[in-house]
Steps between C-alpha positions, in 0.01 A plus 500: 500500500442690820664843511708586800343769713661842477678617817344790688639849429813601687434709810848652464609748232834478325794648686761676286355322198529154660198275554444350844567132548178302455504159663226240472491259790487139374143364520639157589810567710756227559441535873260667740639842580410631847480859375592738217827610660639147513418439133649829377815456707555153354407602145743794492778353710732499197379827350385797703580299812294409804616808692400733217156340473454532876584871480246553223229321698583688820484831313160422349639497147354164391149543365217272397215563253334836546799638687451301820819515709622151582697391805731209561236329713223519242389153386639349184227526235544241222478666158507849650709793376741730678691804375804686627788714382848364560756727660737564211867587543609849403606515135749747355290743292574470128557865399373454143137510392304319228358732234148451368510455122135413438183456700141420409223334707651155439874533446796677660843508335796641692866562430673329792840618625795277575510355855122499555346152510175451310317303771559409866746218543756412766637813668337734245138556603386861539784628282357346185325649199175320581478617863605856423264539203206356695555755776599802290228459233232366737463181295467225765402230246803563277680181396793426268445352154865387496823568689827675440818427698574745781828596332345552155337833411218559254140430414269297725125442455242478778132410498281751685183291539495145639263386224758598232800340670484163327468651151817706537698219661398265218651745251842422641437132561387465138803698372273757336705798617792623291781598737829670420782569742809715473828390657855629522776241491852461361538522124708233331560393140350160576235371510330648196164674535206478469497168679225284646599327822316183602587302809358324802495719810426355842466682830548315829297627792722677750784551249521857372646421157318313226710273279505376142492121471735384222320276252164544671177545310473878437239683702633855452545704181633854450575702189814708563575796273793741522358847430797729573854505635699752696861395553496163674134538597211361298133589510277199440132447426377181665170346391398206721263241356470324837508623858736293713647642820801723423479387137654808339778524755579129467503509120723808481738350753502175301616698196792632705333843514369546857276802541669794669431515873370144533567385859423135419641417157776398453572523875274551802615810689195550728494881546305647791128562430553876537808515276363700209828550318560363149147377415463204270504638146186319389176675405158365401463742210183396310166329568265449205169309503129507431306577816288192584240712681457805274638366170733802470840458334768618744869573459682645799864612515706572810620856547800386702857480376794283594749724677821329393432569132516878533720529808701187569721683751202610711358148493838355605518755781147414613359849454212643301127432474309178440 
């Protein structure tokens, strides 16, 4: 089997931890394009937009291999490559920083705060753990081994070297990482704990909330344990055996015990992206695994705490640290 040729190196560095767009021009285009500008305008008409592409070309910000500046009137080169940085909208700065828990030549583990997305997605691009860590630690090849919801705090693993990326990602895909979460939710006499919750969870693209499908073949499993109580508040240890979207939040809500501060379950409230009050009281507390690259046995624990446990009034008022 013939191996696909590797693309040439990017002539553009990362900007604020974000890679440039790399676009390969189709070797067999569906039509004969008169020039590069016409193709790019049509290709990005629904994304960056024809006007935005024209501005990039006019400003000399679209480059070819070796850093050659391309213009709109350059010929279309089938199979060629172009690079450029999109103009990104201004993002509200997330005023909380990830803390480095562990670093070696292969692996980086950080303790992520609430409200910071793990990787660029949607309106969160530069204000993400990946982009900020790449820039702050000068690790341009850093990539995530898994993801944690923007609203969830706690431990996240990253691969430092591209050649190790697959090994760390396979740890999670093969369910060879022991994960424990801590959550604060109402305490009630029923149901009894510990309890294993199994259900079918499905997520529809474009719909913010995932849903349990009654009677469906289970694809999500969580062990729920009540570890302490304080008045009407319970502290729970959640051990997921699968990794469906919003699994822990969906399962706790299905038990009638929605996690404190959840803006989606049981009801979507859609707070502003820069509303940092009353963070979701969910924390990725433990990661335990055997390192697939070094063979070392690792157990990491988050140093963060859930605010509402020690100071419910401050959490309700939306004050205090993250």
